[in-house]
N, C-alpha and C positions, 0 to 999 in steps of 0.2 A: 070417282074417288074422289070427298070431298074436303077439299080447302082448310084448311087450319088458321088461329091465329099468326101461328110461327111460322108457314108457309106465308101467307099476308104480310110480315115483319123481312121475310128476306133470310131465313134460314138463322145457323146459326153463327153467321159470320155475322151476316148482319145485328144481328140482334148482340154481338160482340162488341161491336161497336154504339150499339146503342147504351151498352154496361161502359163502355173507360168514358162516355161521356158524363154517363149521369154521375159516375163513381165523381169526376171532376168538378163536379157541383156538390155534392154529399161533402167534399174533406173543400170545400172552399165558406163551409154555412157552419161559423160558429155555437151553430144550437145544437151540430148536430154528428162535428168534426171531431170528438175527442173519442169516437166511440171507435174509430180508424185509428189512434194514436200505434195503437202498437199489433199494427197486424199487416199481414205481407196481403197485397193491397194488387200482385203477380195474382195469389191463387184464389181471393175475394173477389177477384174477376172473373175466374173461371168459372168456380162455384153458382156467382153468382146468372152467367149467361147459359149456364146446364142448368138451374135452377126458371129460370123465366123460361127459355127452349123448353125444356118440361113441361111446364103448370103453360104454355099454349098448345101443349101437342104435338109437341116436336120428336123427332126418334131418339131424343137424348132423355137420357138417362142418369139423372142426379145422383149423383155419388157423395154431396158432404156431408155436416153432423146431424142429426136432427134439428129441426126448428128449435124446439122444449129447448132440447141440449144445446144447441149452440147462442143460446139470448140470456139463455137462466140467470144467469151472472152482471148481465150488462146495465138494469136497471133502466130498462124502456119505457117512458111512460104515455101514456097516446097524441101530444102532442108532436111527440119525436120521430112515430108512428108516421103521422100525417109527412110530416114537411119532410118525411122519405120518399112516401108514394107523391107529394106533389114534386119533390125532382124525380121520379119515377116517368110522371104526367105530362110532365113539363119537356123534358127530355124525348119520348117518344114522340110530340109534338115538334120538336125542331124537328125528329129526323121524318114529317107527315106519315104519318100514320096516323087514321082517320080516327074521331070520339069514342064509334062503335067497337075496333077494337082495340084501344087507349084503354078505353075501358073497362074492355071482358079481364085487361093483363092485368088492372088495378083489382076487379075482382076478386081474381086468383089469390093477388098479393093477398090481398083481404082475408081470404080465407085461413088464411095462416095468424092474424092477431092474436088470436087466445094464446099463442104458442110465444111470439114474438114479445108485446107489451106484459110487460112482468109487477109495471106497480102500477098504483092509479096516478088520476095526477095530480 
């Protein structure tokens, strides 16, 4: 059986640790923190952990809202998407995830850009 990115990341518990640190970075960033002002961050962390676990090949089913519906009213532009992606990449690097696996995670996230980015530059 081939090892997945999920396996190389250390599984769901390790991904949950990455997600916790990722959101520390995000909510400290004035550019994007406002998107999370009225968000239940515990619930958000659970959903993000499920999402990343799912898109990296883990045996975890994402049970959150569809991406387009979840982001439709947020007014996220390309610069904000890039800021969040950079925080994720930096967090994965902080946790010692190698370049190829970080790229695989970012490519999985990038595939949802059209559902997340709802306003032009």
